[in-house]
C-alpha positions in Angstrom: -8.3 -9.7 2.7 -5.5 -12.6 2.7 -2.3 -11.4 1.0 0.8 -13.9 1.1 4.0 -12.1 1.0 6.4 -13.9 -1.5 9.1 -11.5 -1.2 8.8 -8.5 1.0 10.2 -5.1 -0.2 12.7 -2.9 1.9 10.9 -1.3 4.8 7.4 -2.5 3.7 5.1 -1.7 6.9 1.5 -1.6 7.7 0.6 2.2 8.6 -2.3 4.4 9.3 -2.7 8.1 10.1 -0.7 7.6 13.6 -1.4 8.1 17.0 -2.4 11.7 18.4 -2.5 13.0 22.0 0.5 11.7 23.4 3.2 13.9 22.1 3.3 15.7 25.6 4.7 12.4 27.0 7.3 12.2 24.4 5.6 9.7 21.9 5.5 10.7 18.3 2.4 10.3 16.2 4.2 7.9 13.5 2.0 6.7 10.8 2.4 6.8 7.1 5.1 8.9 5.5 2.7 10.0 2.7 -0.6 10.7 4.2 -1.9 12.4 1.0 -1.1 9.1 -1.0 -2.6 6.8 1.9 -5.9 9.0 2.0 -6.1 8.9 -1.8 -5.7 5.0 -1.9 -8.5 4.6 0.8 -10.7 7.0 -1.1 -10.3 5.0 -4.4 -11.5 1.5 -2.8 -14.1 3.1 -0.6 -12.3 2.8 2.8 -12.3 5.5 5.5 -9.4 8.2 4.9 -7.5 6.9 8.0 -7.6 3.1 7.3 -4.4 1.2 7.6 -2.4 0.7 4.1 0.7 -1.2 3.1 3.5 1.3 2.7 6.3 0.3 0.4 9.6 2.1 1.0 12.3 1.9 -1.9 11.2 -1.4 -3.1 8.0 -3.2 -3.2 8.1 -7.1 -3.4 6.0 -9.8 -4.6 2.5 -10.5 -3.3 -0.2 -13.3 -3.7 -3.7 -12.5 -3.1 -5.9 -15.3 -1.7 -9.3 -13.6 -2.3 -10.8 -11.2 -4.7 -10.4 -7.7 -3.9 -10.0 -4.0 -4.7 -6.6 -2.0 -4.3 -5.2 1.1 -5.3 -1.5 2.0 -6.1 -0.6 5.5 -5.1 2.6 7.4 -4.3 5.9 6.5 -5.8 6.0 4.8 -9.2 7.1 1.3 -8.6 6.4 0.0 -12.0 3.9 -2.4 -10.4 2.5 -5.4 -12.4 -0.5 -7.6 -11.8 0.3 -11.1 -13.4 3.1 -9.5 -15.4 0.8 -6.7 -16.8 1.6 -3.1 -15.9 -0.8 -1.6 -13.5 -2.1 2.1 -13.5 -1.5 4.3 -10.4 -4.2 6.4 -8.9 -7.0 3.9 -9.9 -9.1 1.2 -8.2 -7.7 -2.1 -9.3 -9.8 -5.2 -9.2 -7.7 -8.2 -8.1 -8.8 -11.9 -8.4 -8.0 -14.6 -6.1 -4.4 -16.0 -7.0 -3.2 -13.0 -8.4 0.3 -11.8 -8.4 1.3 -8.2 -7.5 4.9 -7.1 -8.1 6.5 -3.9 -7.4 9.9 -2.9 -8.4 12.1 -0.1 -7.2 10.8 3.5 -6.6 11.4 5.6 -9.7 10.0 8.7 -8.1 
């Protein structure tokens, strides 16, 4: 999938479940801050539970898709729109090539 970042949100990161087995050496597991939302998003689009996701913190930004794909928006309500139309959360969303996804500031 190809996504163009037109305007990044604050602390927008690519996250997965983290790294395990190195804690005794002083390394934290890291990973997504909201594991339940990450796993739900992956389930909604048919991915394995631990696949990497884009994690938005505080604000989301503006993104253009360069391919048709399926996404899911879970976690905080960021008043997400696709081409200006409000999106439902916790559902799979079909994205078309050249669609614009805009996410505002987290309400919850």
